[in-house]
mmCIF file of the C-alpha atoms, coordinates in Angstrom:
data_MODEL
# 
_entry.id   MODEL 
# 
loop_
_atom_site.group_PDB 
_atom_site.id 
_atom_site.type_symbol 
_atom_site.label_atom_id 
_atom_site.label_alt_id 
_atom_site.label_comp_id 
_atom_site.label_asym_id 
_atom_site.label_entity_id 
_atom_site.label_seq_id 
_atom_site.pdbx_PDB_ins_code 
_atom_site.Cartn_x 
_atom_site.Cartn_y 
_atom_site.Cartn_z 
_atom_site.occupancy 
_atom_site.B_iso_or_equiv 
_atom_site.pdbx_formal_charge 
_atom_site.auth_seq_id 
_atom_site.auth_comp_id 
_atom_site.auth_asym_id 
_atom_site.auth_atom_id 
_atom_site.pdbx_PDB_model_num 
ATOM 1   C CA . UNK A 1 1   ? -10.864 13.341  -2.741  1.00 0.00 ? 1   UNK A CA 1 
ATOM 2   C CA . UNK A 1 2   ? -12.593 13.949  0.531   1.00 0.00 ? 2   UNK A CA 1 
ATOM 3   C CA . UNK A 1 3   ? -12.106 11.453  3.308   1.00 0.00 ? 3   UNK A CA 1 
ATOM 4   C CA . UNK A 1 4   ? -14.197 8.363   2.824   1.00 0.00 ? 4   UNK A CA 1 
ATOM 5   C CA . UNK A 1 5   ? -15.691 6.129   5.451   1.00 0.00 ? 5   UNK A CA 1 
ATOM 6   C CA . UNK A 1 6   ? -14.969 2.426   5.822   1.00 0.00 ? 6   UNK A CA 1 
ATOM 7   C CA . UNK A 1 7   ? -18.257 1.582   4.078   1.00 0.00 ? 7   UNK A CA 1 
ATOM 8   C CA . UNK A 1 8   ? -17.594 4.025   1.219   1.00 0.00 ? 8   UNK A CA 1 
ATOM 9   C CA . UNK A 1 9   ? -14.153 2.514   0.645   1.00 0.00 ? 9   UNK A CA 1 
ATOM 10  C CA . UNK A 1 10  ? -15.637 -0.971  0.792   1.00 0.00 ? 10  UNK A CA 1 
ATOM 11  C CA . UNK A 1 11  ? -18.180 -0.046  -1.902  1.00 0.00 ? 11  UNK A CA 1 
ATOM 12  C CA . UNK A 1 12  ? -15.513 1.714   -4.008  1.00 0.00 ? 12  UNK A CA 1 
ATOM 13  C CA . UNK A 1 13  ? -13.338 -1.420  -4.030  1.00 0.00 ? 13  UNK A CA 1 
ATOM 14  C CA . UNK A 1 14  ? -16.328 -3.621  -4.778  1.00 0.00 ? 14  UNK A CA 1 
ATOM 15  C CA . UNK A 1 15  ? -17.177 -1.504  -7.848  1.00 0.00 ? 15  UNK A CA 1 
ATOM 16  C CA . UNK A 1 16  ? -13.583 -1.901  -9.014  1.00 0.00 ? 16  UNK A CA 1 
ATOM 17  C CA . UNK A 1 17  ? -13.863 -5.703  -8.767  1.00 0.00 ? 17  UNK A CA 1 
ATOM 18  C CA . UNK A 1 18  ? -10.849 -5.441  -6.504  1.00 0.00 ? 18  UNK A CA 1 
ATOM 19  C CA . UNK A 1 19  ? -10.203 -9.156  -5.965  1.00 0.00 ? 19  UNK A CA 1 
ATOM 20  C CA . UNK A 1 20  ? -9.262  -9.307  -9.644  1.00 0.00 ? 20  UNK A CA 1 
ATOM 21  C CA . UNK A 1 21  ? -6.541  -6.700  -8.992  1.00 0.00 ? 21  UNK A CA 1 
ATOM 22  C CA . UNK A 1 22  ? -5.198  -8.717  -6.074  1.00 0.00 ? 22  UNK A CA 1 
ATOM 23  C CA . UNK A 1 23  ? -5.128  -11.807 -8.260  1.00 0.00 ? 23  UNK A CA 1 
ATOM 24  C CA . UNK A 1 24  ? -3.181  -9.839  -10.911 1.00 0.00 ? 24  UNK A CA 1 
ATOM 25  C CA . UNK A 1 25  ? -0.658  -8.749  -8.275  1.00 0.00 ? 25  UNK A CA 1 
ATOM 26  C CA . UNK A 1 26  ? -0.336  -12.324 -6.999  1.00 0.00 ? 26  UNK A CA 1 
ATOM 27  C CA . UNK A 1 27  ? 0.412   -13.538 -10.522 1.00 0.00 ? 27  UNK A CA 1 
ATOM 28  C CA . UNK A 1 28  ? 2.857   -10.689 -11.187 1.00 0.00 ? 28  UNK A CA 1 
ATOM 29  C CA . UNK A 1 29  ? 4.719   -11.288 -7.916  1.00 0.00 ? 29  UNK A CA 1 
ATOM 30  C CA . UNK A 1 30  ? 4.525   -15.071 -7.801  1.00 0.00 ? 30  UNK A CA 1 
ATOM 31  C CA . UNK A 1 31  ? 7.458   -16.396 -5.751  1.00 0.00 ? 31  UNK A CA 1 
ATOM 32  C CA . UNK A 1 32  ? 8.444   -12.818 -4.822  1.00 0.00 ? 32  UNK A CA 1 
ATOM 33  C CA . UNK A 1 33  ? 8.587   -11.249 -1.364  1.00 0.00 ? 33  UNK A CA 1 
ATOM 34  C CA . UNK A 1 34  ? 5.935   -8.553  -1.034  1.00 0.00 ? 34  UNK A CA 1 
ATOM 35  C CA . UNK A 1 35  ? 5.667   -5.869  1.619   1.00 0.00 ? 35  UNK A CA 1 
ATOM 36  C CA . UNK A 1 36  ? 2.368   -4.053  2.057   1.00 0.00 ? 36  UNK A CA 1 
ATOM 37  C CA . UNK A 1 37  ? 2.711   -0.376  2.943   1.00 0.00 ? 37  UNK A CA 1 
ATOM 38  C CA . UNK A 1 38  ? -0.233  1.186   4.742   1.00 0.00 ? 38  UNK A CA 1 
ATOM 39  C CA . UNK A 1 39  ? -2.079  0.528   7.972   1.00 0.00 ? 39  UNK A CA 1 
ATOM 40  C CA . UNK A 1 40  ? -4.980  2.905   7.571   1.00 0.00 ? 40  UNK A CA 1 
ATOM 41  C CA . UNK A 1 41  ? -8.633  2.720   6.690   1.00 0.00 ? 41  UNK A CA 1 
ATOM 42  C CA . UNK A 1 42  ? -8.171  1.501   3.109   1.00 0.00 ? 42  UNK A CA 1 
ATOM 43  C CA . UNK A 1 43  ? -5.811  -1.282  4.121   1.00 0.00 ? 43  UNK A CA 1 
ATOM 44  C CA . UNK A 1 44  ? -8.267  -2.288  6.860   1.00 0.00 ? 44  UNK A CA 1 
ATOM 45  C CA . UNK A 1 45  ? -10.974 -2.782  4.255   1.00 0.00 ? 45  UNK A CA 1 
ATOM 46  C CA . UNK A 1 46  ? -8.562  -4.754  2.085   1.00 0.00 ? 46  UNK A CA 1 
ATOM 47  C CA . UNK A 1 47  ? -7.383  -7.024  4.916   1.00 0.00 ? 47  UNK A CA 1 
ATOM 48  C CA . UNK A 1 48  ? -10.962 -7.548  6.146   1.00 0.00 ? 48  UNK A CA 1 
ATOM 49  C CA . UNK A 1 49  ? -12.697 -8.235  2.850   1.00 0.00 ? 49  UNK A CA 1 
ATOM 50  C CA . UNK A 1 50  ? -10.218 -9.658  0.348   1.00 0.00 ? 50  UNK A CA 1 
ATOM 51  C CA . UNK A 1 51  ? -8.160  -12.798 -0.084  1.00 0.00 ? 51  UNK A CA 1 
ATOM 52  C CA . UNK A 1 52  ? -4.462  -11.919 -0.004  1.00 0.00 ? 52  UNK A CA 1 
ATOM 53  C CA . UNK A 1 53  ? -3.291  -15.492 0.549   1.00 0.00 ? 53  UNK A CA 1 
ATOM 54  C CA . UNK A 1 54  ? -1.709  -15.805 -2.914  1.00 0.00 ? 54  UNK A CA 1 
ATOM 55  C CA . UNK A 1 55  ? 0.686   -12.949 -2.170  1.00 0.00 ? 55  UNK A CA 1 
ATOM 56  C CA . UNK A 1 56  ? 3.882   -13.809 -0.287  1.00 0.00 ? 56  UNK A CA 1 
ATOM 57  C CA . UNK A 1 57  ? 3.452   -10.993 2.236   1.00 0.00 ? 57  UNK A CA 1 
ATOM 58  C CA . UNK A 1 58  ? 6.505   -10.663 4.475   1.00 0.00 ? 58  UNK A CA 1 
ATOM 59  C CA . UNK A 1 59  ? 5.027   -7.831  6.520   1.00 0.00 ? 59  UNK A CA 1 
ATOM 60  C CA . UNK A 1 60  ? 3.083   -4.603  6.683   1.00 0.00 ? 60  UNK A CA 1 
ATOM 61  C CA . UNK A 1 61  ? 4.862   -1.287  7.076   1.00 0.00 ? 61  UNK A CA 1 
ATOM 62  C CA . UNK A 1 62  ? 3.565   2.111   8.073   1.00 0.00 ? 62  UNK A CA 1 
ATOM 63  C CA . UNK A 1 63  ? 5.207   5.277   9.332   1.00 0.00 ? 63  UNK A CA 1 
ATOM 64  C CA . UNK A 1 64  ? 3.362   4.872   12.611  1.00 0.00 ? 64  UNK A CA 1 
ATOM 65  C CA . UNK A 1 65  ? 5.103   1.555   13.323  1.00 0.00 ? 65  UNK A CA 1 
ATOM 66  C CA . UNK A 1 66  ? 8.150   1.702   15.550  1.00 0.00 ? 66  UNK A CA 1 
ATOM 67  C CA . UNK A 1 67  ? 10.597  -0.997  16.580  1.00 0.00 ? 67  UNK A CA 1 
ATOM 68  C CA . UNK A 1 68  ? 8.996   -3.199  19.157  1.00 0.00 ? 68  UNK A CA 1 
ATOM 69  C CA . UNK A 1 69  ? 5.562   -3.513  17.574  1.00 0.00 ? 69  UNK A CA 1 
ATOM 70  C CA . UNK A 1 70  ? 5.203   -7.091  16.549  1.00 0.00 ? 70  UNK A CA 1 
ATOM 71  C CA . UNK A 1 71  ? 2.188   -7.587  14.318  1.00 0.00 ? 71  UNK A CA 1 
ATOM 72  C CA . UNK A 1 72  ? -0.485  -5.841  12.320  1.00 0.00 ? 72  UNK A CA 1 
ATOM 73  C CA . UNK A 1 73  ? -3.372  -7.942  11.005  1.00 0.00 ? 73  UNK A CA 1 
ATOM 74  C CA . UNK A 1 74  ? -1.381  -11.118 11.723  1.00 0.00 ? 74  UNK A CA 1 
ATOM 75  C CA . UNK A 1 75  ? 1.596   -9.919  9.679   1.00 0.00 ? 75  UNK A CA 1 
ATOM 76  C CA . UNK A 1 76  ? 4.950   -8.625  10.918  1.00 0.00 ? 76  UNK A CA 1 
ATOM 77  C CA . UNK A 1 77  ? 4.725   -4.879  11.632  1.00 0.00 ? 77  UNK A CA 1 
ATOM 78  C CA . UNK A 1 78  ? 7.730   -3.281  9.934   1.00 0.00 ? 78  UNK A CA 1 
ATOM 79  C CA . UNK A 1 79  ? 8.953   0.251   10.730  1.00 0.00 ? 79  UNK A CA 1 
ATOM 80  C CA . UNK A 1 80  ? 9.829   2.117   7.498   1.00 0.00 ? 80  UNK A CA 1 
ATOM 81  C CA . UNK A 1 81  ? 13.509  2.388   8.406   1.00 0.00 ? 81  UNK A CA 1 
ATOM 82  C CA . UNK A 1 82  ? 13.732  -1.429  8.433   1.00 0.00 ? 82  UNK A CA 1 
ATOM 83  C CA . UNK A 1 83  ? 12.234  -1.992  4.968   1.00 0.00 ? 83  UNK A CA 1 
ATOM 84  C CA . UNK A 1 84  ? 15.504  -2.213  3.054   1.00 0.00 ? 84  UNK A CA 1 
ATOM 85  C CA . UNK A 1 85  ? 16.868  -4.769  5.532   1.00 0.00 ? 85  UNK A CA 1 
ATOM 86  C CA . UNK A 1 86  ? 14.052  -7.126  4.492   1.00 0.00 ? 86  UNK A CA 1 
ATOM 87  C CA . UNK A 1 87  ? 14.930  -6.806  0.803   1.00 0.00 ? 87  UNK A CA 1 
ATOM 88  C CA . UNK A 1 88  ? 11.372  -7.150  -0.507  1.00 0.00 ? 88  UNK A CA 1 
ATOM 89  C CA . UNK A 1 89  ? 10.950  -7.617  -4.235  1.00 0.00 ? 89  UNK A CA 1 
ATOM 90  C CA . UNK A 1 90  ? 7.949   -5.287  -4.210  1.00 0.00 ? 90  UNK A CA 1 
ATOM 91  C CA . UNK A 1 91  ? 6.203   -2.796  -1.992  1.00 0.00 ? 91  UNK A CA 1 
ATOM 92  C CA . UNK A 1 92  ? 2.502   -2.560  -2.677  1.00 0.00 ? 92  UNK A CA 1 
ATOM 93  C CA . UNK A 1 93  ? 0.957   0.644   -1.367  1.00 0.00 ? 93  UNK A CA 1 
ATOM 94  C CA . UNK A 1 94  ? -2.403  -0.050  0.290   1.00 0.00 ? 94  UNK A CA 1 
ATOM 95  C CA . UNK A 1 95  ? -3.139  3.644   0.732   1.00 0.00 ? 95  UNK A CA 1 
ATOM 96  C CA . UNK A 1 96  ? -5.494  6.004   -1.031  1.00 0.00 ? 96  UNK A CA 1 
ATOM 97  C CA . UNK A 1 97  ? -3.036  8.877   -1.432  1.00 0.00 ? 97  UNK A CA 1 
ATOM 98  C CA . UNK A 1 98  ? -0.130  7.127   -3.104  1.00 0.00 ? 98  UNK A CA 1 
ATOM 99  C CA . UNK A 1 99  ? 1.750   10.251  -4.297  1.00 0.00 ? 99  UNK A CA 1 
ATOM 100 C CA . UNK A 1 100 ? 2.762   11.176  -0.744  1.00 0.00 ? 100 UNK A CA 1 
ATOM 101 C CA . UNK A 1 101 ? 3.567   7.592   0.166   1.00 0.00 ? 101 UNK A CA 1 
ATOM 102 C CA . UNK A 1 102 ? 5.710   7.076   -2.915  1.00 0.00 ? 102 UNK A CA 1 
ATOM 103 C CA . UNK A 1 103 ? 7.660   10.267  -2.170  1.00 0.00 ? 103 UNK A CA 1 
ATOM 104 C CA . UNK A 1 104 ? 8.085   9.205   1.462   1.00 0.00 ? 104 UNK A CA 1 
ATOM 105 C CA . UNK A 1 105 ? 9.349   5.754   0.503   1.00 0.00 ? 105 UNK A CA 1 
ATOM 106 C CA . UNK A 1 106 ? 11.709  7.072   -2.148  1.00 0.00 ? 106 UNK A CA 1 
ATOM 107 C CA . UNK A 1 107 ? 13.139  9.924   -0.084  1.00 0.00 ? 107 UNK A CA 1 
ATOM 108 C CA . UNK A 1 108 ? 12.927  8.884   3.570   1.00 0.00 ? 108 UNK A CA 1 
ATOM 109 C CA . UNK A 1 109 ? 13.361  5.159   3.195   1.00 0.00 ? 109 UNK A CA 1 
ATOM 110 C CA . UNK A 1 110 ? 15.832  5.529   0.332   1.00 0.00 ? 110 UNK A CA 1 
ATOM 111 C CA . UNK A 1 111 ? 14.059  3.417   -2.253  1.00 0.00 ? 111 UNK A CA 1 
ATOM 112 C CA . UNK A 1 112 ? 14.858  5.898   -5.002  1.00 0.00 ? 112 UNK A CA 1 
ATOM 113 C CA . UNK A 1 113 ? 18.401  4.546   -5.064  1.00 0.00 ? 113 UNK A CA 1 
ATOM 114 C CA . UNK A 1 114 ? 17.251  0.912   -4.833  1.00 0.00 ? 114 UNK A CA 1 
ATOM 115 C CA . UNK A 1 115 ? 15.720  0.155   -8.210  1.00 0.00 ? 115 UNK A CA 1 
ATOM 116 C CA . UNK A 1 116 ? 15.460  -3.571  -7.413  1.00 0.00 ? 116 UNK A CA 1 
ATOM 117 C CA . UNK A 1 117 ? 12.409  -2.975  -5.218  1.00 0.00 ? 117 UNK A CA 1 
ATOM 118 C CA . UNK A 1 118 ? 9.265   -2.453  -7.294  1.00 0.00 ? 118 UNK A CA 1 
ATOM 119 C CA . UNK A 1 119 ? 6.831   0.106   -5.917  1.00 0.00 ? 119 UNK A CA 1 
ATOM 120 C CA . UNK A 1 120 ? 3.207   0.214   -7.002  1.00 0.00 ? 120 UNK A CA 1 
ATOM 121 C CA . UNK A 1 121 ? -0.263  1.066   -5.779  1.00 0.00 ? 121 UNK A CA 1 
ATOM 122 C CA . UNK A 1 122 ? -2.520  -1.760  -4.696  1.00 0.00 ? 122 UNK A CA 1 
ATOM 123 C CA . UNK A 1 123 ? -5.582  -0.022  -6.128  1.00 0.00 ? 123 UNK A CA 1 
ATOM 124 C CA . UNK A 1 124 ? -5.544  1.093   -9.743  1.00 0.00 ? 124 UNK A CA 1 
ATOM 125 C CA . UNK A 1 125 ? -7.233  4.458   -10.219 1.00 0.00 ? 125 UNK A CA 1 
ATOM 126 C CA . UNK A 1 126 ? -8.900  5.922   -13.237 1.00 0.00 ? 126 UNK A CA 1 
ATOM 127 C CA . UNK A 1 127 ? -7.759  9.298   -14.574 1.00 0.00 ? 127 UNK A CA 1 
ATOM 128 C CA . UNK A 1 128 ? -10.458 11.204  -12.655 1.00 0.00 ? 128 UNK A CA 1 
ATOM 129 C CA . UNK A 1 129 ? -9.357  9.626   -9.372  1.00 0.00 ? 129 UNK A CA 1 
ATOM 130 C CA . UNK A 1 130 ? -5.705  10.407  -10.127 1.00 0.00 ? 130 UNK A CA 1 
ATOM 131 C CA . UNK A 1 131 ? -6.547  14.056  -10.813 1.00 0.00 ? 131 UNK A CA 1 
ATOM 132 C CA . UNK A 1 132 ? -8.586  14.270  -7.596  1.00 0.00 ? 132 UNK A CA 1 
ATOM 133 C CA . UNK A 1 133 ? -5.659  12.817  -5.655  1.00 0.00 ? 133 UNK A CA 1 
ATOM 134 C CA . UNK A 1 134 ? -3.234  15.245  -7.255  1.00 0.00 ? 134 UNK A CA 1 
ATOM 135 C CA . UNK A 1 135 ? -5.496  18.215  -6.510  1.00 0.00 ? 135 UNK A CA 1 
ATOM 136 C CA . UNK A 1 136 ? -5.941  17.012  -2.920  1.00 0.00 ? 136 UNK A CA 1 
ATOM 137 C CA . UNK A 1 137 ? -2.178  16.723  -2.465  1.00 0.00 ? 137 UNK A CA 1 
ATOM 138 C CA . UNK A 1 138 ? -1.607  20.173  -3.934  1.00 0.00 ? 138 UNK A CA 1 
ATOM 139 C CA . UNK A 1 139 ? -4.272  21.762  -1.710  1.00 0.00 ? 139 UNK A CA 1 
ATOM 140 C CA . UNK A 1 140 ? -2.933  20.049  1.435   1.00 0.00 ? 140 UNK A CA 1 
ATOM 141 C CA . UNK A 1 141 ? 0.623   21.190  0.799   1.00 0.00 ? 141 UNK A CA 1 
ATOM 142 C CA . UNK A 1 142 ? -0.385  24.771  -0.094  1.00 0.00 ? 142 UNK A CA 1 
# 
């Protein structure tokens, strides 16, 4: 997928009836500590336009956060190397390219060995979108 603008992402989420997905996540993780991973354009659209109040969000993490940063969008800003210390029940990836993020979290942060932390994308993609993401990731790494 080519880079999308804020407005294009906003329209994409609207077509997906995205609030319904958030409500599903809130039900699935009721009474669970949730960490949002991603502080980019997609997460900006999500934080700006959708109601996340039914999720027990303990913070937002991103690889560009370092110790000392305090908040992002009124949530605690968590550097990736501090994720395991928080012991979230789930990490919800608010990023478009989730393959790279999942690999980063499993390998760099060490979540591969911690099966108690659920890891899933915030946005569900159809098969065409998954193929586009895969092809994008392959072309970027080539």
